[in-house]
N, CA, C and O atoms as a GROMACS GRO file, in nm:
protein
  596
    1MET      N    1 -13.140   2.344  -3.645
    1MET     CA    2 -13.272   2.336  -3.706
    1MET      C    3 -13.257   2.310  -3.856
    1MET      O    4 -13.169   2.366  -3.922
    2LEU      N    5 -13.343   2.229  -3.908
    2LEU     CA    6 -13.341   2.194  -4.049
    2LEU      C    7 -13.448   2.275  -4.121
    2LEU      O    8 -13.549   2.220  -4.166
    3THR      N    9 -13.424   2.407  -4.131
    3THR     CA   10 -13.528   2.494  -4.185
    3THR      C   11 -13.486   2.574  -4.307
    3THR      O   12 -13.570   2.642  -4.367
    4GLU      N   13 -13.361   2.568  -4.345
    4GLU     CA   14 -13.315   2.648  -4.458
    4GLU      C   15 -13.378   2.600  -4.588
    4GLU      O   16 -13.420   2.484  -4.599
    5ALA      N   17 -13.385   2.689  -4.687
    5ALA     CA   18 -13.433   2.649  -4.819
    5ALA      C   19 -13.336   2.547  -4.880
    5ALA      O   20 -13.376   2.455  -4.950
    6ARG      N   21 -13.208   2.566  -4.851
    6ARG     CA   22 -13.103   2.474  -4.898
    6ARG      C   23 -12.993   2.477  -4.793
    6ARG      O   24 -12.951   2.584  -4.749
    7GLN      N   25 -12.945   2.359  -4.753
    7GLN     CA   26 -12.844   2.354  -4.649
    7GLN      C   27 -12.746   2.240  -4.680
    7GLN      O   28 -12.786   2.130  -4.718
    8ASP      N   29 -12.615   2.269  -4.663
    8ASP     CA   30 -12.511   2.170  -4.686
    8ASP      C   31 -12.464   2.113  -4.554
    8ASP      O   32 -12.452   2.184  -4.454
    9PHE      N   33 -12.437   1.982  -4.554
    9PHE     CA   34 -12.390   1.911  -4.435
    9PHE      C   35 -12.266   1.831  -4.474
    9PHE      O   36 -12.254   1.784  -4.588
   10SER      N   37 -12.174   1.816  -4.381
   10SER     CA   38 -12.056   1.734  -4.401
   10SER      C   39 -12.043   1.642  -4.281
   10SER      O   40 -12.057   1.685  -4.167
   11LEU      N   41 -12.017   1.513  -4.307
   11LEU     CA   42 -12.011   1.412  -4.202
   11LEU      C   43 -11.883   1.331  -4.213
   11LEU      O   44 -11.835   1.303  -4.322
   12GLU      N   45 -11.830   1.294  -4.098
   12GLU     CA   46 -11.720   1.198  -4.092
   12GLU      C   47 -11.782   1.060  -4.074
   12GLU      O   48 -11.868   1.042  -3.988
   13LEU      N   49 -11.740   0.963  -4.155
   13LEU     CA   50 -11.789   0.826  -4.144
   13LEU      C   51 -11.697   0.750  -4.051
   13LEU      O   52 -11.575   0.750  -4.069
   14ARG      N   53 -11.755   0.683  -3.948
   14ARG     CA   54 -11.672   0.618  -3.847
   14ARG      C   55 -11.681   0.467  -3.847
   14ARG      O   56 -11.586   0.402  -3.802
   15GLY      N   57 -11.788   0.409  -3.896
   15GLY     CA   58 -11.800   0.264  -3.897
   15GLY      C   59 -11.934   0.224  -3.956
   15GLY      O   60 -12.024   0.307  -3.968
   16SER      N   61 -11.948   0.096  -3.993
   16SER     CA   62 -12.073   0.051  -4.052
   16SER      C   63 -12.109  -0.089  -4.003
   16SER      O   64 -12.023  -0.164  -3.957
   17ASP      N   65 -12.238  -0.122  -4.015
   17ASP     CA   66 -12.289  -0.250  -3.971
   17ASP      C   67 -12.417  -0.279  -4.049
   17ASP      O   68 -12.477  -0.188  -4.105
   18GLY      N   69 -12.458  -0.402  -4.052
   18GLY     CA   70 -12.586  -0.437  -4.113
   18GLY      C   71 -12.566  -0.516  -4.240
   18GLY      O   72 -12.459  -0.569  -4.266
   19GLY      N   73 -12.672  -0.522  -4.318
   19GLY     CA   74 -12.665  -0.595  -4.444
   19GLY      C   75 -12.798  -0.647  -4.488
   19GLY      O   76 -12.846  -0.610  -4.595
   20LEU      N   77 -12.861  -0.732  -4.408
   20LEU     CA   78 -12.987  -0.793  -4.449
   20LEU      C   79 -13.077  -0.807  -4.328
   20LEU      O   80 -13.038  -0.865  -4.226
   21GLY      N   81 -13.199  -0.754  -4.339
   21GLY     CA   82 -13.301  -0.773  -4.238
   21GLY      C   83 -13.409  -0.863  -4.295
   21GLY      O   84 -13.455  -0.840  -4.407
   22LEU      N   85 -13.450  -0.966  -4.221
   22LEU     CA   86 -13.550  -1.061  -4.268
   22LEU      C   87 -13.652  -1.082  -4.158
   22LEU      O   88 -13.615  -1.105  -4.042
   23MET      N   89 -13.780  -1.075  -4.192
   23MET     CA   90 -13.887  -1.092  -4.093
   23MET      C   91 -14.012  -1.146  -4.160
   23MET      O   92 -14.026  -1.142  -4.282
   24SER      N   93 -14.103  -1.196  -4.079
   24SER     CA   94 -14.231  -1.245  -4.131
   24SER      C   95 -14.312  -1.128  -4.184
   24SER      O   96 -14.316  -1.021  -4.124
   25ALA      N   97 -14.377  -1.150  -4.299
   25ALA     CA   98 -14.460  -1.046  -4.360
   25ALA      C   99 -14.593  -1.037  -4.284
   25ALA      O  100 -14.646  -1.138  -4.237
   26SER      N  101 -14.643  -0.918  -4.275
   26SER     CA  102 -14.776  -0.895  -4.219
   26SER      C  103 -14.881  -0.950  -4.315
   26SER      O  104 -14.856  -0.958  -4.436
   27ARG      N  105 -14.994  -0.987  -4.264
   27ARG     CA  106 -15.102  -1.035  -4.352
   27ARG      C  107 -15.151  -0.924  -4.444
   27ARG      O  108 -15.219  -0.951  -4.543
   28TYR      N  109 -15.118  -0.800  -4.414
   28TYR     CA  110 -15.159  -0.686  -4.496
   28TYR      C  111 -15.061  -0.658  -4.610
   28TYR      O  112 -15.091  -0.578  -4.699
   29THR      N  113 -14.945  -0.722  -4.609
   29THR     CA  114 -14.847  -0.703  -4.716
   29THR      C  115 -14.897  -0.777  -4.841
   29THR      O  116 -14.919  -0.898  -4.835
   30PRO      N  117 -14.914  -0.707  -4.952
   30PRO     CA  118 -14.959  -0.776  -5.074
   30PRO      C  119 -14.865  -0.890  -5.111
   30PRO      O  120 -14.743  -0.878  -5.095
   31ARG      N  121 -14.919  -0.999  -5.160
   31ARG     CA  122 -14.839  -1.118  -5.195
   31ARG      C  123 -14.724  -1.085  -5.290
   31ARG      O  124 -14.616  -1.142  -5.277
   32ARG      N  125 -14.746  -0.994  -5.385
   32ARG     CA  126 -14.640  -0.964  -5.482
   32ARG      C  127 -14.520  -0.895  -5.418
   32ARG      O  128 -14.412  -0.889  -5.478
   33HIS      N  129 -14.537  -0.842  -5.295
   33HIS     CA  130 -14.428  -0.776  -5.225
   33HIS      C  131 -14.362  -0.867  -5.122
   33HIS      O  132 -14.272  -0.823  -5.049
   34ARG      N  133 -14.405  -0.990  -5.114
   34ARG     CA  134 -14.348  -1.084  -5.017
   34ARG      C  135 -14.236  -1.165  -5.081
   34ARG      O  136 -14.239  -1.195  -5.200
   35PHE      N  137 -14.137  -1.199  -4.999
   35PHE     CA  138 -14.026  -1.282  -5.042
   35PHE      C  139 -14.056  -1.425  -5.004
   35PHE      O  140 -14.085  -1.452  -4.887
   36GLN      N  141 -14.051  -1.516  -5.096
   36GLN     CA  142 -14.082  -1.657  -5.077
   36GLN      C  143 -14.216  -1.679  -5.009
   36GLN      O  144 -14.231  -1.769  -4.926
   37GLY      N  145 -14.313  -1.596  -5.044
   37GLY     CA  146 -14.450  -1.615  -4.998
   37GLY      C  147 -14.488  -1.558  -4.864
   37GLY      O  148 -14.604  -1.524  -4.845
   38GLY      N  149 -14.395  -1.546  -4.769
   38GLY     CA  150 -14.435  -1.501  -4.637
   38GLY      C  151 -14.335  -1.415  -4.563
   38GLY      O  152 -14.349  -1.394  -4.442
   39LEU      N  153 -14.235  -1.364  -4.633
   39LEU     CA  154 -14.131  -1.287  -4.565
   39LEU      C  155 -14.116  -1.147  -4.625
   39LEU      O  156 -14.146  -1.124  -4.742
   40ASN      N  157 -14.069  -1.055  -4.545
   40ASN     CA  158 -14.023  -0.924  -4.589
   40ASN      C  159 -13.873  -0.920  -4.567
   40ASN      O  160 -13.824  -0.972  -4.467
   41TYR      N  161 -13.801  -0.858  -4.659
   41TYR     CA  162 -13.659  -0.841  -4.636
   41TYR      C  163 -13.618  -0.699  -4.674
   41TYR      O  164 -13.684  -0.631  -4.752
   42SER      N  165 -13.508  -0.658  -4.615
   42SER     CA  166 -13.456  -0.525  -4.642
   42SER      C  167 -13.304  -0.533  -4.645
   42SER      O  168 -13.242  -0.581  -4.550
   43LEU      N  169 -13.246  -0.485  -4.754
   43LEU     CA  170 -13.101  -0.471  -4.761
   43LEU      C  171 -13.069  -0.329  -4.716
   43LEU      O  172 -13.098  -0.233  -4.787
   44MET      N  173 -13.010  -0.317  -4.600
   44MET     CA  174 -12.984  -0.184  -4.546
   44MET      C  175 -12.854  -0.189  -4.465
   44MET      O  176 -12.828  -0.285  -4.392
   45ILE      N  177 -12.774  -0.085  -4.480
   45ILE     CA  178 -12.649  -0.073  -4.405
   45ILE      C  179 -12.662   0.048  -4.312
   45ILE      O  180 -12.709   0.154  -4.353
   46GLU      N  181 -12.621   0.031  -4.186
   46GLU     CA  182 -12.619   0.142  -4.091
   46GLU      C  183 -12.475   0.189  -4.075
   46GLU      O  184 -12.385   0.109  -4.051
   47VAL      N  185 -12.455   0.319  -4.089
   47VAL     CA  186 -12.322   0.378  -4.077
   47VAL      C  187 -12.326   0.476  -3.961
   47VAL      O  188 -12.419   0.556  -3.948
   48GLU      N  189 -12.224   0.470  -3.878
   48GLU     CA  190 -12.210   0.566  -3.769
   48GLU      C  191 -12.129   0.683  -3.820
   48GLU      O  192 -12.025   0.665  -3.883
   49GLY      N  193 -12.176   0.804  -3.791
   49GLY     CA  194 -12.106   0.922  -3.835
   49GLY      C  195 -12.104   1.031  -3.730
   49GLY      O  196 -12.169   1.021  -3.626
   50ARG      N  197 -12.027   1.135  -3.760
   50ARG     CA  198 -12.018   1.253  -3.673
   50ARG      C  199 -12.030   1.374  -3.762
   50ARG      O  200 -11.960   1.385  -3.864
   51MET      N  201 -12.118   1.467  -3.725
   51MET     CA  202 -12.138   1.589  -3.803
   51MET      C  203 -12.015   1.678  -3.794
   51MET      O  204 -11.960   1.699  -3.685
   52LEU      N  205 -11.972   1.729  -3.908
   52LEU     CA  206 -11.861   1.823  -3.914
   52LEU      C  207 -11.911   1.964  -3.945
   52LEU      O  208 -11.854   2.062  -3.897
   53ALA      N  209 -12.016   1.975  -4.024
   53ALA     CA  210 -12.074   2.104  -4.061
   53ALA      C  211 -12.220   2.083  -4.095
   53ALA      O  212 -12.257   1.975  -4.143
   54PRO      N  213 -12.304   2.182  -4.072
   54PRO     CA  214 -12.277   2.320  -4.033
   54PRO      C  215 -12.237   2.329  -3.885
   54PRO      O  216 -12.262   2.237  -3.807
   55GLN      N  217 -12.176   2.439  -3.850
   55GLN     CA  218 -12.118   2.458  -3.717
   55GLN      C  219 -12.215   2.430  -3.601
   55GLN      O  220 -12.172   2.367  -3.505
   56PRO      N  221 -12.341   2.472  -3.605
   56PRO     CA  222 -12.427   2.444  -3.490
   56PRO      C  223 -12.447   2.294  -3.463
   56PRO      O  224 -12.482   2.257  -3.351
   57MET      N  225 -12.425   2.210  -3.562
   57MET     CA  226 -12.443   2.065  -3.545
   57MET      C  227 -12.310   1.991  -3.531
   57MET      O  228 -12.310   1.870  -3.507
   58ALA      N  229 -12.199   2.061  -3.545
   58ALA     CA  230 -12.067   1.997  -3.542
   58ALA      C  231 -12.047   1.918  -3.413
   58ALA      O  232 -12.079   1.966  -3.304
   59GLY      N  233 -11.994   1.796  -3.428
   59GLY     CA  234 -11.968   1.710  -3.314
   59GLY      C  235 -12.081   1.616  -3.278
   59GLY      O  236 -12.059   1.520  -3.204
   60ARG      N  237 -12.201   1.640  -3.329
   60ARG     CA  238 -12.315   1.553  -3.296
   60ARG      C  239 -12.304   1.421  -3.372
   60ARG      O  240 -12.259   1.416  -3.486
   61ARG      N  241 -12.346   1.315  -3.307
   61ARG     CA  242 -12.351   1.182  -3.368
   61ARG      C  243 -12.467   1.179  -3.468
   61ARG      O  244 -12.571   1.242  -3.446
   62ILE      N  245 -12.449   1.106  -3.578
   62ILE     CA  246 -12.555   1.089  -3.677
   62ILE      C  247 -12.554   0.945  -3.726
   62ILE      O  248 -12.448   0.887  -3.750
   63ARG      N  249 -12.672   0.888  -3.740
   63ARG     CA  250 -12.687   0.755  -3.799
   63ARG      C  251 -12.720   0.773  -3.946
   63ARG      O  252 -12.810   0.848  -3.982
   64VAL      N  253 -12.646   0.703  -4.031
   64VAL     CA  254 -12.667   0.708  -4.176
   64VAL      C  255 -12.717   0.571  -4.218
   64VAL      O  256 -12.651   0.470  -4.194
   65TRP      N  257 -12.832   0.568  -4.281
   65TRP     CA  258 -12.889   0.443  -4.333
   65TRP      C  259 -12.873   0.443  -4.484
   65TRP      O  260 -12.913   0.538  -4.551
   66LEU      N  261 -12.815   0.337  -4.539
   66LEU     CA  262 -12.805   0.320  -4.683
   66LEU      C  263 -12.904   0.211  -4.723
   66LEU      O  264 -12.906   0.104  -4.664
   67CYS      N  265 -12.983   0.240  -4.824
   67CYS     CA  266 -13.086   0.147  -4.868
   67CYS      C  267 -13.085   0.142  -5.020
   67CYS      O  268 -13.052   0.240  -5.086
   68GLN      N  269 -13.121   0.027  -5.076
   68GLN     CA  270 -13.125   0.013  -5.222
   68GLN      C  271 -13.244   0.087  -5.280
   68GLN      O  272 -13.355   0.080  -5.228
   69LEU      N  273 -13.218   0.156  -5.388
   69LEU     CA  274 -13.324   0.221  -5.465
   69LEU      C  275 -13.354   0.130  -5.584
   69LEU      O  276 -13.271   0.114  -5.673
   70LYS      N  277 -13.472   0.072  -5.583
   70LYS     CA  278 -13.508  -0.025  -5.687
   70LYS      C  279 -13.566   0.041  -5.811
   70LYS      O  280 -13.549  -0.011  -5.921
   71SER      N  281 -13.634   0.154  -5.795
   71SER     CA  282 -13.691   0.222  -5.912
   71SER      C  283 -13.693   0.372  -5.887
   71SER      O  284 -13.700   0.415  -5.772
   72TRP      N  285 -13.686   0.450  -5.992
   72TRP     CA  286 -13.684   0.595  -5.985
   72TRP      C  287 -13.825   0.649  -6.006
   72TRP      O  288 -13.900   0.596  -6.088
   73HIS      N  289 -13.860   0.754  -5.934
   73HIS     CA  290 -13.988   0.822  -5.952
   73HIS      C  291 -13.959   0.970  -5.970
   73HIS      O  292 -13.914   1.037  -5.877
   74PHE      N  293 -13.985   1.020  -6.088
   74PHE     CA  294 -13.959   1.161  -6.116
   74PHE      C  295 -14.090   1.238  -6.127
   74PHE      O  296 -14.189   1.188  -6.180
   75ALA      N  297 -14.090   1.358  -6.075
   75ALA     CA  298 -14.205   1.447  -6.084
   75ALA      C  299 -14.159   1.577  -6.150
   75ALA      O  300 -14.042   1.613  -6.141
   76LYS      N  301 -14.250   1.646  -6.214
   76LYS     CA  302 -14.213   1.769  -6.283
   76LYS      C  303 -14.180   1.883  -6.187
   76LYS      O  304 -14.098   1.970  -6.220
   77HIS      N  305 -14.241   1.885  -6.071
   77HIS     CA  306 -14.229   2.001  -5.982
   77HIS      C  307 -14.158   1.971  -5.851
   77HIS      O  308 -14.153   2.057  -5.763
   78ARG      N  309 -14.102   1.851  -5.836
   78ARG     CA  310 -14.031   1.817  -5.713
   78ARG      C  311 -13.899   1.752  -5.748
   78ARG      O  312 -13.881   1.698  -5.857
   79HIS      N  313 -13.806   1.757  -5.652
   79HIS     CA  314 -13.679   1.687  -5.669
   79HIS      C  315 -13.704   1.537  -5.662
   79HIS      O  316 -13.796   1.495  -5.591
   80PRO      N  317 -13.625   1.455  -5.733
   80PRO     CA  318 -13.636   1.310  -5.716
   80PRO      C  319 -13.604   1.276  -5.570
   80PRO      O  320 -13.515   1.338  -5.510
   81PHE      N  321 -13.674   1.179  -5.512
   81PHE     CA  322 -13.653   1.145  -5.372
   81PHE      C  323 -13.534   1.049  -5.361
   81PHE      O  324 -13.545   0.932  -5.395
   82ILE      N  325 -13.420   1.101  -5.313
   82ILE     CA  326 -13.299   1.020  -5.298
   82ILE      C  327 -13.261   1.004  -5.151
   82ILE      O  328 -13.161   0.940  -5.120
   83GLY      N  329 -13.339   1.061  -5.062
   83GLY     CA  330 -13.311   1.046  -4.920
   83GLY      C  331 -13.363   1.163  -4.839
   83GLY      O  332 -13.427   1.254  -4.891
   84TYR      N  333 -13.333   1.160  -4.709
   84TYR     CA  334 -13.375   1.266  -4.618
   84TYR      C  335 -13.275   1.275  -4.503
   84TYR      O  336 -13.196   1.184  -4.481
   85ILE      N  337 -13.281   1.385  -4.432
   85ILE     CA  338 -13.208   1.402  -4.306
   85ILE      C  339 -13.310   1.452  -4.205
   85ILE      O  340 -13.394   1.535  -4.238
   86CYS      N  341 -13.303   1.401  -4.083
   86CYS     CA  342 -13.399   1.444  -3.981
   86CYS      C  343 -13.334   1.445  -3.843
   86CYS      O  344 -13.231   1.383  -3.821
   87ASP      N  345 -13.398   1.516  -3.753
   87ASP     CA  346 -13.355   1.524  -3.614
   87ASP      C  347 -13.464   1.462  -3.529
   87ASP      O  348 -13.572   1.520  -3.513
   88ARG      N  349 -13.438   1.345  -3.475
   88ARG     CA  350 -13.535   1.272  -3.394
   88ARG      C  351 -13.504   1.282  -3.244
   88ARG      O  352 -13.549   1.199  -3.166
   89THR      N  353 -13.428   1.384  -3.207
   89THR     CA  354 -13.396   1.404  -3.066
   89THR      C  355 -13.524   1.416  -2.985
   89THR      O  356 -13.612   1.495  -3.019
   90GLY      N  357 -13.534   1.338  -2.879
   90GLY     CA  358 -13.650   1.343  -2.792
   90GLY      C  359 -13.766   1.254  -2.836
   90GLY      O  360 -13.858   1.232  -2.757
   91GLU      N  361 -13.765   1.200  -2.958
   91GLU     CA  362 -13.874   1.114  -3.004
   91GLU      C  363 -13.864   0.975  -2.944
   91GLU      O  364 -13.964   0.919  -2.899
   92LEU      N  365 -13.744   0.919  -2.944
   92LEU     CA  366 -13.721   0.784  -2.894
   92LEU      C  367 -13.596   0.786  -2.807
   92LEU      O  368 -13.511   0.873  -2.823
   93PRO      N  369 -13.584   0.689  -2.715
   93PRO     CA  370 -13.458   0.681  -2.641
   93PRO      C  371 -13.342   0.662  -2.740
   93PRO      O  372 -13.349   0.575  -2.827
   94GLY      N  373 -13.239   0.741  -2.726
   94GLY     CA  374 -13.125   0.733  -2.816
   94GLY      C  375 -13.147   0.802  -2.949
   94GLY      O  376 -13.060   0.797  -3.036
   95GLY      N  377 -13.262   0.866  -2.968
   95GLY     CA  378 -13.290   0.936  -3.094
   95GLY      C  379 -13.199   1.055  -3.112
   95GLY      O  380 -13.150   1.112  -3.014
   96GLY      N  381 -13.176   1.092  -3.234
   96GLY     CA  382 -13.090   1.205  -3.266
   96GLY      C  383 -13.094   1.230  -3.414
   96GLY      O  384 -13.196   1.209  -3.479
   97LEU      N  385 -12.983   1.276  -3.468
   97LEU     CA  386 -12.975   1.301  -3.612
   97LEU      C  387 -12.967   1.170  -3.688
   97LEU      O  388 -12.897   1.078  -3.647
   98GLU      N  389 -13.038   1.162  -3.798
   98GLU     CA  390 -13.025   1.047  -3.887
   98GLU      C  391 -13.054   1.089  -4.030
   98GLU      O  392 -13.126   1.185  -4.056
   99THR      N  393 -12.995   1.014  -4.122
   99THR     CA  394 -13.018   1.038  -4.263
   99THR      C  395 -13.035   0.903  -4.333
   99THR      O  396 -12.971   0.804  -4.297
  100MET      N  397 -13.120   0.901  -4.433
  100MET     CA  398 -13.141   0.783  -4.516
  100MET      C  399 -13.102   0.820  -4.658
  100MET      O  400 -13.150   0.919  -4.712
  101LEU      N  401 -13.013   0.740  -4.717
  101LEU     CA  402 -12.967   0.763  -4.854
  101LEU      C  403 -13.006   0.642  -4.938
  101LEU      O  404 -12.983   0.528  -4.898
  102TYR      N  405 -13.064   0.668  -5.054
  102TYR     CA  406 -13.100   0.560  -5.144
  102TYR      C  407 -12.993   0.546  -5.251
  102TYR      O  408 -12.965   0.640  -5.326
  103ILE      N  409 -12.933   0.427  -5.258
  103ILE     CA  410 -12.827   0.396  -5.353
  103ILE      C  411 -12.892   0.316  -5.467
  103ILE      O  412 -12.961   0.217  -5.440
  104PRO      N  413 -12.872   0.356  -5.593
  104PRO     CA  414 -12.929   0.277  -5.703
  104PRO      C  415 -12.887   0.130  -5.695
  104PRO      O  416 -12.772   0.099  -5.663
  105GLU      N  417 -12.980   0.042  -5.724
  105GLU     CA  418 -12.957  -0.101  -5.712
  105GLU      C  419 -12.831  -0.146  -5.788
  105GLU      O  420 -12.755  -0.228  -5.738
  106ASP      N  421 -12.809  -0.093  -5.908
  106ASP     CA  422 -12.691  -0.130  -5.987
  106ASP      C  423 -12.560  -0.085  -5.923
  106ASP      O  424 -12.454  -0.142  -5.953
  107ALA      N  425 -12.565   0.014  -5.837
  107ALA     CA  426 -12.444   0.066  -5.774
  107ALA      C  427 -12.424   0.012  -5.632
  107ALA      O  428 -12.328   0.048  -5.565
  108TRP      N  429 -12.515  -0.075  -5.586
  108TRP     CA  430 -12.514  -0.121  -5.447
  108TRP      C  431 -12.382  -0.192  -5.411
  108TRP      O  432 -12.317  -0.153  -5.313
  109LEU      N  433 -12.342  -0.293  -5.486
  109LEU     CA  434 -12.220  -0.368  -5.451
  109LEU      C  435 -12.094  -0.283  -5.458
  109LEU      O  436 -12.014  -0.289  -5.365
  110PRO      N  437 -12.073  -0.202  -5.564
  110PRO     CA  438 -11.955  -0.113  -5.560
  110PRO      C  439 -11.959  -0.014  -5.443
  110PRO      O  440 -11.855   0.015  -5.383
  111ALA      N  441 -12.078   0.037  -5.410
  111ALA     CA  442 -12.089   0.132  -5.300
  111ALA      C  443 -12.052   0.068  -5.167
  111ALA      O  444 -11.982   0.129  -5.087
  112ILE      N  445 -12.097  -0.054  -5.143
  112ILE     CA  446 -12.065  -0.123  -5.018
  112ILE      C  447 -11.915  -0.151  -5.009
  112ILE      O  448 -11.855  -0.138  -4.903
  113GLY      N  449 -11.855  -0.190  -5.121
  113GLY     CA  450 -11.710  -0.212  -5.123
  113GLY      C  451 -11.632  -0.085  -5.093
  113GLY      O  452 -11.536  -0.088  -5.016
  114CYS      N  453 -11.674   0.026  -5.153
  114CYS     CA  454 -11.606   0.155  -5.128
  114CYS      C  455 -11.628   0.202  -4.985
  114CYS      O  456 -11.537   0.260  -4.925
  115LEU      N  457 -11.746   0.178  -4.931
  115LEU     CA  458 -11.774   0.216  -4.793
  115LEU      C  459 -11.679   0.144  -4.698
  115LEU      O  460 -11.626   0.204  -4.605
  116ALA      N  461 -11.657   0.016  -4.722
  116ALA     CA  462 -11.569  -0.062  -4.636
  116ALA      C  463 -11.422  -0.027  -4.653
  116ALA      O  464 -11.344  -0.033  -4.558
  117ALA      N  465 -11.384   0.011  -4.776
  117ALA     CA  466 -11.241   0.027  -4.805
  117ALA      C  467 -11.190   0.171  -4.803
  117ALA      O  468 -11.081   0.196  -4.751
  118THR      N  469 -11.264   0.266  -4.859
  118THR     CA  470 -11.204   0.397  -4.880
  118THR      C  471 -11.285   0.517  -4.831
  118THR      O  472 -11.225   0.616  -4.790
  119TRP      N  473 -11.415   0.512  -4.833
  119TRP     CA  474 -11.492   0.631  -4.801
  119TRP      C  475 -11.475   0.672  -4.656
  119TRP      O  476 -11.487   0.589  -4.566
  120ARG      N  477 -11.448   0.800  -4.635
  120ARG     CA  478 -11.428   0.854  -4.500
  120ARG      C  479 -11.516   0.974  -4.472
  120ARG      O  480 -11.533   1.014  -4.357
  121ARG      N  481 -11.573   1.032  -4.578
  121ARG     CA  482 -11.655   1.153  -4.560
  121ARG      C  483 -11.778   1.146  -4.649
  121ARG      O  484 -11.776   1.087  -4.757
  122LEU      N  485 -11.886   1.207  -4.601
  122LEU     CA  486 -12.011   1.216  -4.674
  122LEU      C  487 -12.056   1.362  -4.673
  122LEU      O  488 -12.064   1.424  -4.567
  123ASP      N  489 -12.084   1.415  -4.790
  123ASP     CA  490 -12.139   1.550  -4.802
  123ASP      C  491 -12.279   1.537  -4.859
  123ASP      O  492 -12.300   1.469  -4.959
  124ILE      N  493 -12.375   1.604  -4.794
  124ILE     CA  494 -12.512   1.599  -4.840
  124ILE      C  495 -12.570   1.740  -4.847
  124ILE      O  496 -12.525   1.830  -4.776
  125THR      N  497 -12.668   1.758  -4.933
  125THR     CA  498 -12.739   1.885  -4.944
  125THR      C  499 -12.887   1.858  -4.926
  125THR      O  500 -12.944   1.773  -4.994
  126GLY      N  501 -12.947   1.931  -4.835
  126GLY     CA  502 -13.090   1.918  -4.809
  126GLY      C  503 -13.164   2.041  -4.856
  126GLY      O  504 -13.106   2.148  -4.874
  127ALA      N  505 -13.295   2.024  -4.877
  127ALA     CA  506 -13.380   2.135  -4.920
  127ALA      C  507 -13.518   2.116  -4.859
  127ALA      O  508 -13.555   2.007  -4.816
  128GLU      N  509 -13.592   2.224  -4.855
  128GLU     CA  510 -13.732   2.221  -4.812
  128GLU      C  511 -13.749   2.170  -4.669
  128GLU      O  512 -13.828   2.080  -4.643
  129GLY      N  513 -13.673   2.229  -4.576
  129GLY     CA  514 -13.680   2.186  -4.437
  129GLY      C  515 -13.800   2.242  -4.363
  129GLY      O  516 -13.851   2.349  -4.396
  130ASN      N  517 -13.846   2.166  -4.262
  130ASN     CA  518 -13.957   2.211  -4.179
  130ASN      C  519 -13.917   2.222  -4.032
  130ASN      O  520 -14.003   2.235  -3.945
  131GLY      N  521 -13.788   2.217  -4.004
  131GLY     CA  522 -13.740   2.225  -3.867
  131GLY      C  523 -13.698   2.090  -3.812
  131GLY      O  524 -13.605   2.083  -3.732
  132ARG      N  525 -13.765   1.984  -3.854
  132ARG     CA  526 -13.734   1.848  -3.807
  132ARG      C  527 -13.672   1.760  -3.916
  132ARG      O  528 -13.596   1.669  -3.884
  133ASP      N  529 -13.703   1.786  -4.044
  133ASP     CA  530 -13.646   1.705  -4.151
  133ASP      C  531 -13.634   1.783  -4.280
  133ASP      O  532 -13.698   1.886  -4.299
  134MET      N  533 -13.550   1.730  -4.369
  134MET     CA  534 -13.526   1.790  -4.500
  134MET      C  535 -13.516   1.678  -4.602
  134MET      O  536 -13.470   1.569  -4.571
  135THR      N  537 -13.559   1.706  -4.724
  135THR     CA  538 -13.540   1.615  -4.836
  135THR      C  539 -13.401   1.638  -4.892
  135THR      O  540 -13.356   1.752  -4.903
  136LEU      N  541 -13.332   1.530  -4.927
  136LEU     CA  542 -13.199   1.543  -4.986
  136LEU      C  543 -13.209   1.565  -5.135
  136LEU      O  544 -13.289   1.501  -5.204
  137ILE      N  545 -13.127   1.656  -5.186
  137ILE     CA  546 -13.122   1.679  -5.330
  137ILE      C  547 -12.986   1.639  -5.388
  137ILE      O  548 -12.969   1.638  -5.510
  138ASP      N  549 -12.890   1.607  -5.301
  138ASP     CA  550 -12.757   1.570  -5.348
  138ASP      C  551 -12.682   1.503  -5.234
  138ASP      O  552 -12.696   1.542  -5.118
  139PHE      N  553 -12.603   1.402  -5.266
  139PHE     CA  554 -12.509   1.347  -5.169
  139PHE      C  555 -12.390   1.289  -5.244
  139PHE      O  556 -12.401   1.245  -5.358
  140SER      N  557 -12.274   1.292  -5.177
  140SER     CA  558 -12.154   1.235  -5.236
  140SER      C  559 -12.061   1.185  -5.126
  140SER      O  560 -12.048   1.248  -5.020
  141PHE      N  561 -11.998   1.073  -5.152
  141PHE     CA  562 -11.900   1.014  -5.062
  141PHE      C  563 -11.762   1.047  -5.115
  141PHE      O  564 -11.744   1.068  -5.235
  142SER      N  565 -11.663   1.053  -5.026
  142SER     CA  566 -11.526   1.073  -5.072
  142SER      C  567 -11.429   1.007  -4.974
  142SER      O  568 -11.463   0.975  -4.861
  143SER      N  569 -11.307   0.989  -5.023
  143SER     CA  570 -11.201   0.933  -4.938
  143SER      C  571 -11.119   1.044  -4.874
  143SER      O  572 -11.021   1.017  -4.805
  144ASP      N  573 -11.159   1.171  -4.897
  144ASP     CA  574 -11.088   1.284  -4.837
  144ASP      C  575 -11.091   1.274  -4.684
  144ASP      O  576 -11.190   1.231  -4.626
  145ALA      N  577 -10.983   1.313  -4.623
  145ALA     CA  578 -10.979   1.317  -4.478
  145ALA      C  579 -11.084   1.414  -4.429
  145ALA      O  580 -11.098   1.523  -4.484
  146PRO      N  581 -11.159   1.377  -4.324
  146PRO     CA  582 -11.261   1.468  -4.271
  146PRO      C  583 -11.200   1.599  -4.223
  146PRO      O  584 -11.090   1.602  -4.167
  147LEU      N  585 -11.273   1.707  -4.246
  147LEU     CA  586 -11.232   1.838  -4.195
  147LEU      C  587 -11.249   1.838  -4.046
  147LEU      O  588 -11.334   1.764  -3.996
  148SER      N  589 -11.175   1.916  -3.973
  148SER     CA  590 -11.189   1.922  -3.827
  148SER      C  591 -11.324   1.982  -3.792
  148SER      O  592 -11.376   2.069  -3.861
  149ALA      N  593 -11.379   1.932  -3.682
  149ALA     CA  594 -11.507   1.985  -3.634
  149ALA      C  595 -11.486   2.107  -3.548
  149ALA      O  596 -11.582   2.165  -3.499
   0.00000   0.00000   0.00000
């Protein structure tokens, strides 16, 4: 359950896929948000992972989505939104644990290079859980060998 006031997670990174999603824009998408007048695009990488900690989640598969953060939004009374972790088990076929991490646009290319070459573990900290999801307040990648589950 994702209900703690603050909870630390550790994941083993196993593989990645993705890069660019391109589709026709809806007529409801404002023109200034369309690419070349009629398209929507998304730069997103999907990473397959396995939970190492906390113990009740150890061994579970997790999907990690990396997305570009184009602008920062800070509030006085909330953490900056840098991502989330959620449990979608039972919502959709194949649903389960997933996390979305926002990588600053300037760090996108180095991050993708490191993901492909050296990163093997991801540590994240969530806060303000409601049982199904938590807002992330911290995340870090490392080349350290994953701890045993």
